[in-house]
VEXMIRO-402164 format. One line per 4 residues: number of its first residue (from 1); their letters; for each residue x, y, z of C-alpha. Coordinates in pm, 1 decimal. Each point is the difference from the previous one (the first is absolute). Example, Ala and Ser with C-alpha at 12.3 -4.5 7.8 and 13.67 -1.06 7.14 Angstrom:
! residues 2
1	AS	1230.0,-450.0,780.0  137.0,344.0,-66.0;
! end
This chain:
! residues 138
1	MATN	758.1,-169.6,-1202.1  -120.7,343.2,108.7  45.1,142.2,347.8  -20.2,322.8,192.0;
5	SLDA	249.1,-134.0,258.2  354.5,125.4,-40.4  135.0,-286.7,211.0  -184.3,-265.6,-201.2;
9	AIVL	111.9,155.2,-328.4  366.1,-1.6,104.2  -3.7,-358.4,129.1  -202.1,-142.2,-289.3;
13	SRAR	208.7,181.2,-262.3  276.4,-252.0,75.6  -214.1,-292.3,-119.2  75.4,-133.0,-345.3;
17	RLEV	-276.8,8.5,-258.7  -214.7,230.6,208.5  -75.9,350.1,-117.4  -80.3,235.7,284.5;
21	YNIG	-203.8,314.1,-56.4  -7.1,261.9,273.8  -314.7,211.5,-27.7  134.6,324.6,145.0;
25	GTVS	-154.9,255.6,230.3  79.3,171.5,326.4  213.3,-220.5,226.0  -147.9,-63.5,343.7;
29	PVTR	262.6,34.8,273.5  -186.2,-265.7,200.0  -51.5,-278.9,-255.5  264.1,96.2,-260.1;
33	AQEG	-275.0,-55.0,-257.9  -119.7,244.0,-262.5  -338.5,161.3,52.1  -211.5,288.5,-122.0;
37	DWAV	-173.6,89.0,-325.6  295.6,-95.7,-218.7  12.9,-352.4,146.4  -377.6,-43.4,-19.3;
41	NEME	-17.1,120.3,-361.8  276.7,-237.8,-106.5  -155.3,-294.4,185.6  -340.3,65.7,-157.9;
45	RLHV	154.3,-50.3,-345.6  115.7,-353.3,83.8  -150.2,-347.2,-0.4  187.7,-273.5,184.8;
49	DVAV	-59.6,-370.0,49.9  69.0,25.9,373.0  -14.8,311.0,216.5  166.9,-16.5,340.8;
53	VCPA	-102.4,250.4,264.7  131.7,51.2,352.8  -283.1,141.4,211.3  52.7,163.7,337.5;
57	GISV	-316.3,-174.5,118.4  -233.2,-286.9,-93.9  -337.2,-32.7,166.7  -322.2,-182.5,-73.3;
61	ERGL	-200.3,320.0,42.3  214.0,239.5,-207.7  207.1,-223.2,-224.7  348.0,127.5,-85.0;
65	SEAT	116.9,339.8,115.6  300.0,231.9,2.2  128.4,263.5,241.4  -17.7,292.0,-247.0;
69	PAAA	-227.1,105.8,-286.5  299.3,7.7,-238.1  100.2,-358.9,81.0  -363.1,-115.3,-25.9;
73	AVSQ	-42.9,162.0,-342.0  299.1,-188.0,-143.3  -110.6,-328.1,160.4  -350.8,45.7,-140.0;
77	AEVA	146.1,48.7,-349.1  216.0,-311.1,46.0  -307.2,-206.4,91.7  -186.6,129.8,-306.2;
81	AGER	295.2,-83.7,-227.9  30.5,-361.6,114.2  -167.1,-304.8,-146.0  74.4,-166.0,336.4;
85	VIAL	79.7,184.8,322.0  223.2,-125.0,280.0  31.7,185.7,329.8  329.3,-30.0,189.5;
89	AGAD	-46.2,56.7,371.4  155.4,-56.1,336.9  -191.3,-196.0,261.3  -59.3,323.6,189.6;
93	NFGV	-188.0,154.4,-296.6  -305.2,-225.8,49.2  -297.0,160.8,168.6  156.9,342.0,-50.6;
97	SAFV	-175.0,281.7,-179.9  235.9,273.4,-117.3  -112.5,351.8,-92.7  -106.4,-44.6,-367.6;
101	QFAS	-172.3,-302.8,-154.1  115.3,-91.6,-351.2  -152.3,-345.0,-69.8  -266.6,-233.9,129.5;
105	LDQI	74.7,-363.4,80.7  -185.5,-116.8,-310.0  259.5,180.0,-215.4  291.7,-214.0,117.5;
109	HSIA	76.4,-361.7,-80.3  258.8,-92.6,258.2  197.1,123.4,296.6  363.3,-87.4,70.6;
113	VAGS	75.0,44.0,369.4  336.1,46.8,170.4  9.2,-106.4,361.7  -228.4,-231.0,192.9;
117	PSQA	-358.6,120.1,13.9  -249.1,-201.4,202.7  -245.3,-225.6,-179.0  -279.6,208.4,153.4;
121	ALQP	141.1,315.0,-163.8  9.0,-169.7,-341.6  -333.0,-183.2,16.3  -227.7,288.4,-114.5;
125	YLER	210.9,38.6,-315.9  8.2,-373.9,-71.9  -380.8,-7.5,37.0  -19.6,258.5,-279.4;
129	GITI	198.8,-224.8,-235.3  325.6,193.2,20.6  308.4,-219.5,-32.0  251.2,66.4,276.0;
133	TVGG	366.8,-97.5,-2.1  189.9,32.1,327.4  376.1,-2.8,21.6  308.2,167.6,135.2;
137	TS	30.4,260.7,266.5  -123.1,355.9,-26.1;
! end
């Protein structure tokens, strides 16, 4: 498992029979994830069965987006590295377009949603064949 998230790396490192690779880079004080050229270069060298991204926004018009160019660059590399791509999002991320787009909707396979989004908010994504799993609170 490869991640740019310090928190995910620490938690998942406790799991038996799971090797966790942290890709490095400049640590964002906001997300506690690693960003920048170092992170992008490392991510571009990888191929993974499943890539999981956490966009700041998901919209029909602009796809998946992030708040900063550095975060978007790493997310774009994660999408390119994945055979399948899953977006993790809170219910409040739907219909939101953050500053920098990093993927179109046709590049993702499913969305896992925390919280309780309305059926109307999810419908445009379901109509595009994206599998959506809803559960938990955001």
